[in-house]
N, C-alpha and C positions, 0 to 999 in steps of 0.2 A: 696714072699711076701715081703712088705715092711721093708724099716730100721725103715725107719722117715714118719711119717704124720702129716701133719696141718690141723684142719681147727677150722673154727670161729663157731659160735655159737651163737646166738642174742637176745633180749633182747622181752618181753611181753607187752603188752597193755591189759588190761583186761575192756575193754572197757563200757560193763556190767556185773554184778553182782549180779544177782539173790540166798539167801539163802529160797532153796524149801522144804527143811525138816533135818530127820534126820534119818543118820543108826549108829544105835548103840553110840561108840565116838565122829563120824564124820558129818561135818555139809553137806547136797548135795548140790552142787551150780547146776543153769545155767548159763554160761557164754558164752559173744562173746570176741575173742579174735585176737589178731595182732601181727606179729611178726613187732619190728621198729631198725632203722640203727645204731643200740647199740649194740656193741658186744664183748667177752670175747675170745683170741687164743686160740686152746688147741695145744699143740707139746705133743706126744707121739711118745718114742722110744722104738724099742724090748729089749729090756736085755736077755740071753740065759739061768735064772731059773724065776718058777714063785713070784719071788717078784716085787711091785708095791710101787713105789716112788712117791711123787707128793710135786712139789715146787710151790711154790703162787709166784704173783708179784702183786703187786697196786692196787688200793681202799684198804690197812688195812688189805689185807688178809693175812698176811705174818704169824700171829700170831694164824693163825686156828688149834686148835689143829687135830692132823690126825684122830681122832674117830669125829670127825664131822665135815669132811671136806667131804662133797659129793661126787669129783672127785676122793678123797682115794676109797670111797668106793664103788665107783658103778666100779673103775679097779679091784677093788678085787672080786667083783660079777663078774663079766665079766673073770676072769679067775675062779675064781670057775665052774660057768655057763658052760664054754667051752670046759673046759678045755687045756687052750694054754699058753701061756710064761707070763712073765710080763711082763712090762712098766716102765719106767721114762718117768713119765708127768711129765710140766710145764702148766703152768695157765697164762697166762697174762690179769690179770681184768681188763674188762672198764668199764663194768656194773653196776653200787654201791648194797651196798648190803643192807639186810634187809631193800628192797625201796618199796620190791609190782611185780617187772622187772621182778623174775623166774631165776635170777643170778644163786644158790646154785643150781637148776634144770638143768638149762643152760647146766654147769659143766659136772654133769652128763652126761646130753645128751651127750655133746659134747665125751667124754669122752669114749663114750661107741662106739658113731659111731668116733672115729679115730682109739679106739679098734678093730675095726668089720673092716675096711680098712687093717690097720695092718696085722692080720694076714688071712684076707682073709675069714673070715668064712661067711655061711651060714646062720646065724641064726635067728630068727625073736626077733629082742630085745626088744619090746612092752612088751610084761609080765616082764621081767629083769627089765625096765624103770619102770616099776605102780610101781613094789615094792621099787620102791628107795623113792618114792618122787609123789604126786599127779598130778604133771606137768611136771615132768618128760617125759612122754610116748607123750604127745604134743609136748615141746619141741626135742624129736629126727627128728621134720620137720619141725617143727614150721605155721605159714604162718593164715589165715583165718582161724578158725571154731571156733564150737559151742563145749563148755565143760562142762559136765554133771555130773552125781555120784557126786563124794569128786574131780572131775577135771577129770579121768582118762580115763574119756569117751568119745572120741574125733572124729568129724563128720567134716571131711573136708566139706569145701565154698566155694571153686573155686579159685578164683581171686583175691585177694586182693584186696576194694576199695584204691584211691589211696589219704591218708588224714597226712595231714600235723601239727601238736603237738609240743607244747613250754610241755616242760617235769622238772616239778622241787622237786629235794628231797632233805628234809629239813634236818638239821645236826643227828637228832635225829631219831635214827630207831625203829618201830613195831615187837616186839614181832610176827607170824602170831598164834601159837597156844593160847597167853594171848586175842590174837585178835577173833580169834573164843569162846572161854571163852566163852566170856563180850559179843559175838550177843545174840541180843534179839528176840528169835524166829525167824517166815519164812516171808516172803516177801506178806506185804498187796496186791500189787502191782507187777506182775514181769514185768520186762520188755523186759527182752529178747527176745524171739515170737514174738513182734510186731516190734518191730527192724531190728528183723532177717528181716522179712519178708519188708519193708522199703528197707534194705540195694537189697538183690535180686531184687526190682523195682524202683531199682540204685538210690533211695531217701534217698541219703547219711546225706542230711544237717537233714532231715525229721529224721531220724533213729538215729542223732547227739540226737535230741534232747529227748532222751530217756537214753541215757545213766548215767551210775549210779551206786550206789554199797552198796549193807546191810550191808556192810562191815563198814562206814566208819563213823560212829554212837559210834563204842569203839575204830574203832580207832584215832578219835580226842581224847578220853579222855583218852586213853592211852602218844601218841603225842602231846601237844596240839598245835606242830610248823605244823599239818598238813590243822587244819583247816587255819592258815593262809597265808597258802600258798596256798590254792586253794580260798581263798577271795582273794589274790594278783594279782593271773592270773585271776578272774574273773574281775578287774575291768579297763581290758583290753578290753574285750567287746570281748573274742570267741565265735565259736560258741555252740558251748560246754566244761564243762571241770569236772570231776570228779575225782576219786581216781585208784589208780590202784591193783589187789592185796586186800592183807592186810594191804596197804600204807605198808611205810611213805610217797611214790610218788605221784604226782598228774599232774595230764596234762592238754588242754588245746585245742581245736582243731580251727586252722584256716583255714580262706578259701586259702590259699596261704605259702609256706615257706616264702618268702618275708614279710610275716605280722608276722611268727612268728620270723623271725631274728629279726623285729621293736619291740616287746614285750621283748627279751629278751632283748637287748638294749638297755630298760627303764626300768628293774626291777629290784631294789635295795634293794633286804631281802638278805637276809645272805643264801638261800636255793641254793644246786646247782641246772643251769637252763640250757639248751639241748634242743637244734629245732632238731626234730627230724623225721623222714616221713617211714610210710609202705615202709615194699622191702616182695620181693620172697623169703624166705629163698631158699639156691641150693637144691635138690634131694639127700641126701649121695649116693655116689655112688653102684650099684646094686643095688638099691628098688625102687622104682612103687609107694610105698604104708607101711602107718603099719595102 
């Protein structure tokens, strides 16, 4: 057993997000997601008792109440589920919050992975991750995947296509719950199945023409800066541009990383700007597949 574990957890972009139905209070989605090279770092240190403490650093996360902190809930759920000792956890945040990048779910997934390594358990984390949040099971591994159901059904799609993005994160945040509440019906023309066919054929540019997000109309009603940022991206003539998750983050695909840097250097808006690449996150220790 180790005394300290450090792990990085990565943000995701939803390239497509179709709302395809409802199940009770939940919307059902069909989405293609990728991991990008923007990450939080999780440090977990073993304790002698069963308590879990969490300290947050960066991105204004220091004021998150413990009862609303996904990392705190993940640590406590791990101890309760597997009967291990607790941990002192520190989260160093670089992933913006409330931007549709999966930051809080990534932190929960990172805590689960870190504590599994810390205590050497052989248990399957996916059911526990799914109970913590719809994206959390996917973010245990990340990578190129198709997400269905509430997002908890994860189909791994093999190696991630190499892509370069300029991400803009407006100052305003979008409530995921409120965004889904305002979502108007289901997709009349789902884009995910056709986009996946094109990706599998190696037609990345044509697949990008289908990047879309059914939550965008609701997100721009809740936060007008979302529409402003997306229009600003489109002025740089990218291959494609869309919103990730429930916003407020929007992204544009460019043919090269140099073009991303060029667009960022000429951007004069108020949103935070990031040049990002798709990545293959490391497979967690002793895991072949979730």
